[in-house]
N, C-alpha and C positions, 0 to 999 in steps of 0.2 A: 350091448345090454341092456337092458330094459330099466326104466326109470319108474317101473311098477312097484318097486319095493323086493327085497328080499326076506324081510321077516325081521333080520335082526345085523345091525352094524359088524358084529364079528364073521359074518358069513362072508364078507368080502376083505378080509385081512388077508388072506393068500391071493386075493385076486388083483388088487389093486395097491399101489404104493402108498401105506396107510400112514408112513411117517417120515415121508419124502418132504411133505410141505403143509402150509394151511390149507391151500387148495386142494391136496390130494385126500387129507381128511375129510374136509367138507363136502368133496365127490363122492367119496365112500359111503359117508352116511347118507348123502341125499339119494344114491341110488339104492341104497338097502331100506330107508324108509319112506321114499315115494310121495304119496300124498299125506304123510303125516306133517302137523303143522311144524314148520321151524320158527315163525315169527308172528308174534301177534302184535298189531299196529291199533291203537288207540285212537279214537277221535281226540287228538291233541294237536296243537301247533307245535310242530318241530321245526322251527325256522321261520322263516315268514309267511310263509304259506302252510297249509293244511296238508298232511298227507293222508291218501286213502285209506280209512279205517278198513280191518279187517284180517283174517289169517294168510298168511304166505306159506303154501308147502316147501316141502325141500324141492319136490320137482320144479315147482314153480320157480324158486331161488336159482335153483341150478340153470335153468333156461335164462334167465336174466344175467347171470354172471358169466355164462358163455355167449351171450349177446354183446356184452361189456367187453370181454375178452377179445372177440372178434374186433370191435371197432379200435381197442388199443393195438394189437396186433397189427392191423393195416396199415397205423402210422408208425409203427416201428418202435414203439416202447419196448425195453428188453433188460437184459441184466446191466446192472450200474446206473439206472435212473432211479429217480426218487421223485414221488407226484404227493404234494401236498393235497390233504382232505380238510375241509372245513366244512362239515355236514350237519354238527351235530347228531343226535341219536335217531337218524333217518336209515330206511332200508338201505338207500344209496351207498353209505357207508359202507356197509357189508359186503355188497353187490360189487363195488369198485374194488375194494380191498382184495376180495377171493380173486378175481378176475385179475388183476395188476399182478397179483403174486404167482400165479399159474404161468406169467410170463417172465418170472424173475426179478420182477420191478417190487422195489421196497415203498412203503406209502410213509408219509410224514403227518400223523394226525396233530391237527390245530386246533388249539383250546379256542372257543368260538367266542371267549372274551376281550381275546388280545386285540390290541391297538396300535396304529401307527408304528414306532419304532420298534416294538415288540415283534409285528410281522416282518417289518424289513430284515429285522436280525435272522429270524427262521429261514426267511427264504434264502440269504445270503448264505448262512452258516451251512444250512443242509444242502447247498447246492441242488435244489429241487427244479426238474425240469418241465415242470408244469403245476398246476393246481386247479384241483376239482371244488368250487364253492358255492354257497348258497347263493342264489341270485341276487339277493340283497347286500351281500358282502363283496362282489365280485369288483365294483369299481374301487372299492378301499383295497383290496389285495393288487388288483393292477397297479395301482399308485405305489405301495409300498414295494412291490418288485422292481418298478422303475427307479424308486428312491434308492434301493437296496444296492443298484447296478447290475440288476439281474431281471432284466424285463420278460420274465417267462410269461407263457400263454395260459391264460386264465380264462374257465370256461365252466358252466353249470350242468346240473343233470337236463336232460332233454335237448341241450345242444351239440352239436357235431365235434367230436374228440379232435381237436387239434394236434399237429405235428408237435414233437416235442421239441425244446427249447436248443437243445445240444445235438440233434441230430439222432437217426435209428442206432439202435444197439444189436447185438445177438439177442435171441429170444430162446427162453428154455425155463422150464420150473424152477430148476436148483434144488438143492438138498436140505437138509436138517441145519447144516452148518452156515446156509446161506442168509444175507440180510432181509429180514421181513418187514421190519418197521423201525423208523428213526422216532423216540419219545423224547419230549424235551421236560427236564425236571428241575425245576429251582434248588440252587445250591447255595453256598455262603460267600461266592466270591463276585456277586453280582449277576452276570449274564445265565440264562439257563444253561444245564449241558444237554447235549444230546446224547441219549442212552442207543447205541446199537443194539437191536433185538433182532435174535436169529430165529429161525422157524422152529429150532430146537427148543427155544424158550417158550413158544406159544403152544407146540405140540406137546410139552411136559407140563403145562399149567391145565390142559385138559386132562391129561392122566392124572395128576395129582389131585384134583377134584373129583374126580371118578373114583378113585382108589382110597381116597381118606377115610372113608367110614365114619363110624361113632355116631355123634350126634347129628353130622352132616353127610350121613350117606345119601347119594343120589338113588333114585329109582327110575326104572322104564316108565317113560310117560310125561316125568316132571317137568313142571312149567315153572320157570325162574324168572321171576320181575326184579328189575333194577331201574332207578331214576338215574345212575351214576353216569357220567359222560363217556362215550367210546374214545374219545381222544387222551382216556388215563388207563394204567395198566389194569385197574381192578376189573372195569367192564369189558374192554378189548381182550386182555390175556384171558381174564378167570372165567368170567360171567358167558362170554360169545363160546370160548373154547370148551367150558364144561359142556354147553348144551349140544354144540358140534359133537363132542367124543361119544356123549351116551346117546345123542338122537332124540333130545327133549326140544321142548319150546321155549324160545327167549321172548320176553316181553320188555321190552326197551320204552321207558317213560321218557319225555324230553327233559323232565327236571322232577324233582321232589315238591309236590303240593299237599299240605297237612290235610286243607279240607276235602281234596278227592281222593286221598291216600286208599282209604278203605274202600272206597267204591271202586276202585281201580282193582284193588287185591280180590275183591268178591267177584267183580266182573269175568275178570281173568282164570278165575280159580288158581292163582298162584300156589305153587306147594311149598316154595322157598324164595327168598328176598336177599337183596344186598342192601346194606344200610351203612350210613357214618353216622358218630356219635350225635350231631345235630339231630338227627330225625326221630328217634326215641325220645329225646328231650321236647321237643315240638308235640309230638304225638300224645305225650302225656300230660300237656298241657289242655287237652280239649277234656269236656264233660264226659264221664263215666258213660257209657250206653250199654243197654243190654245186647246189642249186637258187636260188642268189642270180641267173643270168640266165635263170630259168626265168619267164618272165614275156612281153608282148606291147608293154610301155612304150617310147615313140620316144623320149620326152622329159619331163623335170620342169620347171614353171615356178614360180617364187618368189623368196625374197630372205633374204639372211644367213647362207648356209651358212658354215659356219667354213673359213677360208683354208686350213687345213692338212688339212682332211678333203675338200675338194672334188674333188681330183683323186684320191685313193685311193678315194672312192665313186663317182666314174665307171667307175675300171677295176675296180673290184668287181662292180658291178652293170650296166654295159653301157650306160648311157644317160646322156645330157647333162643338166645342173642348169643350166637357163638362168635367171640371176640377172637381176632386174629392180628397175624404181624407180618407184614413183608413191605417191601420199596419196589419201585420200579425197576432198580438195578438188582436186587436178590429174584424178581419173579417169584416163580411157586419153589424154585431149586431152593431157595432159604426160607421158605414160608413156614410160619409155626400157628397153630391155632389150639384152641381148648375145645375141643371136640370129643373130649373124655370127661366123664365123670369121676370125681367132683371137679366140676369148673370153677370154684372157689368165688361165686358171684359176689361182687361189690370190692373186688380186692383189684381193680385194674391187672386181674391175671389174664394173660393171653396163652396158656398152656405150657406144654414141654415141648421140645423139639423130639420129632420123629428118630428112627433110628438112621435117616439118609441126611440128617443134618446135624454138624458139629457146631457147638457154640462155645465162646468164653465171654466172661466180664471181666473187665479189667479196670484198674484205675488210670490216672494219668501218666503214670509211669510205664504202663504197659502190664503192672502185674496182676495176677487173678486175684479176686477180692473173695472173702469168705462169704459164707450164705447170710441173707437177708441185708447185705450190704450193697449201694448203688454202684455201678459201674458202666461202663460202654459196651454195648453188645458188640460182640465179633461174630459172623457167622461164615459157614462155607459148607459145601456139599462134603460130605463123607465118602470116602473111598478114592479111587486113584486120580478123579477130576474134580479139583474144590470148586471149579466155576461152572460146573454143570447146570442147566436152567437159569441161570446168572445172565445179565446183559454181557454182551462181548465186550464192548468197552465206550469210552465218553469220545464223541467222533470229535478228531483234530486235537485230542487233549490226551495225549498219554502219559504227562506227567500226572494229570489230577487221577487218571487210570491206575498208575502203580500207586501213588499215594491211598487210594482208597483200598488196594490189595496189600498194602505194607505187612512184610510177613508171612504172607501167605492166607491170611485171613480180610474179610470182607468188614470194613470199619463202618458201622451203622449211621455213628453219630447220635444214636438214642440211648438214655441210660435206663437201666434195668436192674431189678435184684432178682436174685434166683433162692427159693426158699427151702427148707429142708426135705420137702418131696420133690423136688426138682422143676418146680412149675417156675414160670417166668413172670415179672409184674412190671408192667410200664412205669417208670415214676418220671422222666421227663426228657428234655432234648438237650444234647450237649450242642447241637450246630445251632447258629443263627438264623432258625428258621423260623417264621410265624406259621401256624398251622390253623387256617380259617375255613370252619366248614368244610374240611376236607381238603383244601387247596393249601399247597405248600408256597410261600411267599418268603424270598430271600430279602431281609432288610436292607441289604446292599443294595440290591436292584430298586427299591424305592427311593433310597436316598439318591442314587445315581439319577434318576428323574427328578426329584425335587429340588435339586441343587442345580438343575438347569434353569429354574425359575429367577428372572432378572432380579428380584429383589430379595432372595435368600443367599444367606453366606453361607450357609452351614445346617444339615438336618440330621438328625438322628432319629433311626426307627427300630422300636421293638414290638414285642407281644404285651397286650394287656390282657386280663382275663375277661372273658366274655360267657355270660350264663347260659347262651344258647349257641353260638357259634365258638366254642372252645378259646378260639383266641382273636382278639381283635388289633388292626395296625395301629399303634401310636406313634405319633410322631411330634419330636421336640424341635423347634424353629429358630434359627437365629437370623435375623433379617440384616438385610446390608443398610436398610433404611425403611422409616414406617411406609405403610400405604396399603399391605396386604392383610385382607380379612380371611379369616379360616374359611368360610363359605366358597369364596372367589379361588383359594387354592385347591378346593376339592373338585372343584366345576373345571378348573384347569388340568386337574390330575385326571379327570374322568377322558378328558379327550386323549391322553398319550399313553395310559396303560389299563390294563384290565380292572373292571370295578372294585374287585375284591381287594387289590393290592393297595388303593388308595386310603389314606389314613382316616380311621373312623374318630379317632380323638386327636388331638391336636392343642398344643401350648406354644406360645412364643416364649423365649427365655433369653437370657444376655450370653449365656455361654452353656458348652456342653461339655462332661466329663471327659478330658483327655488323657491318653498316656503320653510318656515322656517325648514318645516320637510322632505325637500330633496326632494319633488315631484315636477315634472315638473309644473309650472305656466301655464296654459292653454291660459289665455286672454294675457301673455306676449309672449308666443309663438307664437301667432297667429298675435300680434303685430312686432314681430323679423322679420317673414316670409314677412309680407306686407312691411317691412323696405328694406329688402334685394331684395325683387322683385322690388321695386321702383328703386334702384339702379343697377337693372340688375345683381346683384349678383348670384343668382340662377340660375344652369344649368338645362337647358330643356333637360329630358331623355324620354318626351313623344315618341319619334319615334320608341322607343325600346320596348314598350308596346302593344306586338301584342298578339290579341286572338290564344289560343291555345285548341285544342281537349280536 
């Protein structure tokens, strides 16, 4: 079959196994679209070195994927293997993912900001058999793998593919139920949980976006721009699979830069873009320009836009910001978005569930609450399979999986309300998770690291509001003995965990609020932080939190 193009993706539905795997869907689209643009690469650093800028066609990408596939196949990678990918938003990530998927291998996307013990944990817990990483991170990942007790081969793009750590496996593409990726997400109990995601999860994400319609209806030839990282669900499952499914062009930025954002939007002729709440806030901070509406964008898709800025942003820049709700665990199987008018701008409204999604809003006792009252959001898929499109389970943690699905509903930990029209509005988070610039941070995980410092007796971590990033990490510290300065603690933390997890506000206190069983009283901790902030007693360390490679 020629890769010169069949004219439409639909032409190949009956010729190829369209819904077998991520690779099958990409292959079908690539054969249909041929020389059409699949990936637009900008002249930006996406790692320690620069990636060649330009357009990568579907045909060329398929050739690259087949080359990777042959190299992995020759070394014996197959079903049951997992390969870590620490590549940021580079073409290599997609090439390796699709190639490994074709052999039945799952990938473990690695957050590029993780450090030391965080990397050790993921290598050991995932039981990955190799890791493909940026050259400048290779030595660090090697050290982490050795320290974890699993000294896997670590290699970089351009180097020969090594043999897998635990020997060859049977090879085969797998099916919709096969594991496609293992994504780690912060919870409330310390260590991140590994969400097992199947091919079905990713395939349905593409279908959902293609079919959702309304304000965010996709068109043939759409060009989707996202600065969100492919090691998270939004970009990997939603953005990538949307463009693969409709045959559009994906534009991956290595990260969001407000000073060059609109230049990139115009240069790439982006027709749709993905955002997090911090982005509109930063863009609105720039002076108004006659070119504010000089772009091709029809809609933005994301979450968390500031209520006060939502309407003014749309008025100024001339396109809707479609607010949505989803989690790594729910995928698009439980996604909800405000893609129909009226969108109730400025009310934290993220729309109403489609006929395919069932929701409940419950109080602490599990009883349904009345209209306009807050409660925890429970979701599931309508129909015979309530978990369709959701994660399969938490790796090695059946108890947490069962707890999340208690009573046949997925318990989100998000507090929402439902108005009389049936629209849902975000209120708060029930879970002890800090949401900073789109990253979920478990307070317990940060406390565990801080408590390892020899001068710290106990630490308590919670969220404090930040005008740009939503939340910031605040830490109250009880010292074992004097001698620790806030600046020294931050620098110590930056060597041991991702920069965004390190406390941005710090205060040394005599004691933390505790329960009768000597556990941190979370509501009391939050109140104590609020009181200290009001008094100006928290020390601002945000200027030391710098992004690292």
